[in-house]
C-alpha positions in Angstrom: 76.3 101.8 40.5 75.9 104.4 37.8 76.5 103.7 34.2 77.3 106.9 32.4 78.1 105.4 28.9 77.2 102.2 27.2 78.2 101.8 23.6 76.6 99.2 21.4 79.0 98.6 18.5 76.3 96.8 16.4 72.8 97.9 17.5 71.2 96.6 14.2 69.6 93.2 14.5 68.5 90.9 11.7 67.6 87.3 11.3 67.6 85.3 13.5 67.0 88.2 15.9 64.1 90.5 15.5 64.6 94.2 16.4 62.4 94.1 19.5 64.0 90.9 20.7 67.4 92.5 20.0 66.6 95.4 22.4 65.5 92.9 25.1 68.7 90.9 24.5 70.8 94.0 24.8 69.3 95.1 28.1 69.5 91.6 29.5 73.1 91.3 28.3 74.2 94.5 30.0 72.5 93.6 33.2 74.0 90.1 33.2 77.5 91.5 32.4 77.3 93.7 35.5 75.5 91.5 37.9 76.4 87.8 37.1 78.6 87.3 40.2 75.9 88.6 42.5 73.1 86.7 40.8 75.0 83.4 41.2 74.7 83.9 45.0 70.9 84.5 44.9 68.8 82.1 47.0 67.3 79.4 44.8 70.1 79.4 42.2 71.5 75.9 41.9 75.2 75.7 41.0 77.2 72.8 39.7 80.8 72.6 38.4 81.3 71.1 34.9 84.6 69.8 33.4 87.2 72.4 32.8 87.3 74.1 29.4 90.5 75.0 27.4 90.3 78.3 25.6 92.6 81.3 24.8 95.7 79.5 26.0 94.3 78.7 29.4 92.0 76.3 31.3 88.8 77.8 32.6 86.5 76.5 35.3 82.9 76.2 34.2 80.0 76.7 36.6 76.5 75.8 35.5 73.7 77.8 37.1 70.1 76.9 37.1 68.0 79.9 37.9 64.5 79.6 39.6 61.6 80.6 37.3 60.7 83.6 39.3 64.1 85.2 38.6 64.2 87.1 35.3 67.1 85.8 33.3 67.8 85.3 29.6 67.8 81.5 30.2 67.0 79.2 33.1 70.3 77.3 32.6 73.5 79.2 32.0 77.2 78.3 31.9 79.9 80.7 33.3 83.5 80.3 32.4 86.1 81.7 34.9 89.9 82.0 34.3 92.6 81.3 36.9 92.1 84.7 38.5 88.3 83.9 38.9 87.3 86.5 36.3 84.4 85.8 34.1 85.6 85.2 30.6 82.7 83.6 28.8 79.0 83.2 29.4 76.9 80.7 27.4 73.1 80.1 27.4 70.3 78.8 25.2 68.0 81.6 24.4 64.7 80.6 26.0 62.6 82.9 23.9 62.1 80.3 21.2 65.0 81.1 18.8 66.7 77.8 19.3 70.0 79.5 19.4 72.8 79.2 22.0 74.7 82.4 22.6 78.4 82.5 23.6 79.4 85.8 25.1 83.1 86.6 25.5 83.9 89.0 28.3 87.1 91.1 28.4 88.7 94.4 29.4 88.4 94.4 33.2 88.9 97.7 35.2 89.0 98.4 38.9 85.8 100.1 40.2 86.0 100.9 43.9 88.0 97.8 44.5 85.9 95.4 42.4 87.1 94.1 39.0 84.4 94.9 36.5 84.3 93.8 32.8 83.8 96.6 30.2 83.6 94.7 27.0 81.4 91.8 25.8 80.9 90.3 22.3 78.3 87.7 21.7 78.3 85.1 19.0 76.2 82.0 18.1 77.8 78.9 19.6 78.8 76.1 17.2 78.0 72.5 17.8 81.6 72.0 19.0 80.9 74.6 21.7 83.2 77.2 20.2 81.9 80.7 19.3 81.2 81.4 15.6 83.2 84.6 15.5 82.2 85.2 11.9 78.6 85.9 13.0 78.7 88.6 15.7 75.4 89.1 17.4 76.1 91.9 19.9 79.0 94.0 21.1 78.8 96.1 24.2 81.5 98.5 25.5 81.0 100.2 28.9 82.9 103.2 30.2 82.8 105.4 33.2 81.6 102.7 35.6 81.1 104.2 39.1 79.6 102.8 42.3 77.6 105.5 44.1 
């Protein structure tokens, strides 16, 4: 896969995210956005299904993945929310890097790339205690264009 253009709508980071941590978070976010379905099938990843979640007028299936320590991920335990068409719509995880923050990433704008549906937009927010995204506090916004498998 070639990624010709990645646009970060808000590349400035401030408390609680330091600039260097922000760069790491951005790289990890783009990688996760593009590879999550493939990573879930990796040997050693343990998957369990949680109770369904209602959001955006629909009911989403929630898969919890526990990744082995040798696999580089933003967090060992992550929750993936899939809509009725099995498209990833949300991705939540506690940041393992000591920030004490849970990130809620909303995934949208799917396009067809060589027969695969790929997301092109992600916006990340802190997650509130009621498990909803705090949309007033955007942490990261990623927009991808020109996705091509080569």
